[in-house]
C-alpha positions as CSV (number, residue, x, y, z in Angstrom):
1,X,-11.1,16.4,-11.1
2,X,-10.6,13.3,-12.7
3,X,-7.1,12.0,-12.8
4,X,-6.1,9.3,-15.5
5,X,-2.3,9.3,-14.6
6,X,-2.2,13.0,-15.9
7,X,-3.1,12.7,-19.3
8,X,-6.2,14.2,-20.6
9,X,-7.5,11.4,-23.2
10,X,-6.3,8.3,-24.7
11,X,-5.5,10.1,-27.9
12,X,-2.8,12.1,-26.4
13,X,-0.9,9.4,-24.5
14,X,2.6,9.0,-25.6
15,X,3.3,5.6,-27.7
16,X,4.7,3.9,-24.5
17,X,2.0,4.6,-22.1
18,X,-0.6,3.6,-24.8
19,X,0.9,0.3,-25.2
20,X,0.5,-0.1,-21.3
21,X,-2.9,0.8,-21.2
22,X,-3.6,-1.9,-24.1
23,X,-1.7,-4.3,-22.0
24,X,-3.9,-3.3,-19.1
25,X,-7.0,-4.1,-21.3
26,X,-6.1,-7.5,-22.4
27,X,-5.6,-8.5,-18.9
28,X,-7.8,-6.2,-17.4
29,X,-10.8,-8.2,-16.8
30,X,-8.9,-11.1,-14.8
31,X,-7.3,-8.4,-12.8
32,X,-10.8,-6.9,-11.7
33,X,-12.0,-10.2,-10.8
34,X,-8.8,-10.9,-8.8
35,X,-9.5,-7.2,-7.2
36,X,-13.0,-8.0,-6.2
37,X,-12.2,-11.0,-4.6
38,X,-9.3,-9.8,-2.8
39,X,-11.5,-6.9,-1.5
40,X,-14.4,-8.8,-0.8
41,X,-12.1,-11.4,1.0
42,X,-10.2,-8.6,3.3
43,X,-13.5,-7.1,4.2
44,X,-14.9,-10.7,5.3
45,X,-11.7,-11.5,7.2
46,X,-11.8,-8.1,8.6
47,X,-15.1,-8.7,10.2
48,X,-14.1,-12.1,11.8
49,X,-11.3,-10.9,13.8
50,X,-10.9,-8.2,16.7
51,X,-9.4,-5.5,15.3
52,X,-8.9,-1.7,16.3
53,X,-11.4,0.8,15.8
54,X,-10.2,3.6,13.6
55,X,-11.8,6.9,14.5
56,X,-13.8,8.9,11.3
57,X,-10.4,10.9,9.8
58,X,-10.3,14.7,10.4
59,X,-10.6,15.0,6.8
60,X,-13.1,12.5,5.8
61,X,-13.6,11.6,2.0
62,X,-16.8,10.9,0.4
63,X,-17.3,7.3,-1.1
64,X,-17.3,9.3,-4.5
65,X,-13.7,10.6,-3.5
66,X,-12.5,7.2,-2.5
67,X,-14.0,5.8,-5.9
68,X,-12.0,8.1,-7.8
69,X,-8.7,8.0,-5.8
70,X,-9.0,4.2,-5.8
71,X,-9.6,3.6,-9.3
72,X,-6.6,6.0,-10.3
73,X,-4.2,4.1,-7.8
74,X,-5.6,0.7,-9.3
75,X,-4.6,1.9,-12.8
76,X,-1.3,3.1,-11.3
77,X,-0.4,0.0,-10.0
78,X,-1.5,-2.0,-13.2
79,X,0.9,0.7,-15.2
80,X,3.8,0.3,-12.8
81,X,3.6,-3.9,-13.1
82,X,3.5,-3.7,-16.8
83,X,6.7,-1.3,-16.5
84,X,8.3,-3.9,-13.8
85,X,7.5,-6.7,-16.4
86,X,9.3,-5.0,-19.3
87,X,12.3,-4.1,-17.2
88,X,11.6,-0.8,-16.4
89,X,12.9,1.1,-13.1
90,X,9.9,0.6,-10.5
91,X,10.6,2.2,-7.3
92,X,11.3,5.6,-8.8
93,X,8.1,5.5,-10.9
94,X,5.9,4.2,-8.3
95,X,6.8,7.6,-6.2
96,X,6.1,9.4,-9.1
97,X,2.7,8.0,-9.8
98,X,1.4,8.2,-6.3
99,X,2.6,11.6,-5.7
100,X,0.8,12.5,-8.8
101,X,-2.6,11.0,-7.6
102,X,-2.7,12.5,-4.4
103,X,-1.7,15.9,-5.4
104,X,-4.3,15.7,-8.0
105,X,-6.9,14.8,-5.6
106,X,-5.4,17.5,-2.8
107,X,-4.5,14.6,-0.7
108,X,-1.1,13.2,1.4
109,X,-0.7,9.4,1.6
110,X,-1.6,9.9,5.2
111,X,-4.9,11.5,4.7
112,X,-5.6,8.8,1.9
113,X,-4.3,5.7,4.3
114,X,-6.6,7.1,7.3
115,X,-9.6,7.2,5.2
116,X,-8.7,3.6,3.9
117,X,-8.6,2.5,7.4
118,X,-11.8,4.1,8.4
119,X,-13.8,2.7,5.1
120,X,-12.6,-0.9,5.6
121,X,-14.4,-1.0,9.0
122,X,-17.5,-0.7,6.8
123,X,-17.7,-3.9,4.6
124,X,-20.9,-2.6,2.8
125,X,-19.5,0.7,1.7
126,X,-16.1,-0.8,1.0
127,X,-17.7,-3.3,-1.2
128,X,-19.9,-0.8,-2.9
129,X,-16.7,1.6,-3.4
130,X,-15.1,-1.7,-4.9
131,X,-18.0,-2.3,-7.2
132,X,-18.1,1.1,-8.8
133,X,-14.4,1.0,-9.3
134,X,-14.7,-2.1,-11.0
135,X,-17.5,-0.6,-13.3
136,X,-15.6,2.3,-14.2
137,X,-12.4,0.3,-14.8
138,X,-14.6,-2.0,-17.1
139,X,-16.2,1.1,-18.9
140,X,-12.4,2.3,-19.7
141,X,-11.1,-0.7,-20.8
142,X,-13.9,-1.1,-23.2
143,X,-13.4,2.5,-24.5
144,X,-9.8,1.5,-25.1
145,X,-10.7,-1.7,-26.7
146,X,-13.2,0.1,-29.3
147,X,-10.5,2.5,-30.2
148,X,-8.1,-0.4,-31.3
């Protein structure tokens, strides 16, 4: 089940959300580059320091599930950043967006966090996950740009 911020397709989005998506499509590529380098840097630095070994979570998400959830989380974060920049309430919306993402994926924040900590110990896997997230976001950006 794919979540795109609880909307079935771009054409059914309300006017405000569509403007949010357009904003993301304009700045999206730069954000994706920053996202990629942030993920790469965090995996490199996490390898360099002594750290606690996190055990495999009781409910281990597959790489594909992690890709889906992380993609939705980054879309939500981009939307929330846009809303904050135009002066809308941020904290209340943040809770609503992330709760919806976790419910749609059948997760709790704790399950996601444990999986994120577990996968962060595996830099090669996390890099692969983020490369796919970025690829999917670029495809979505292209679809939105073509529609407009």
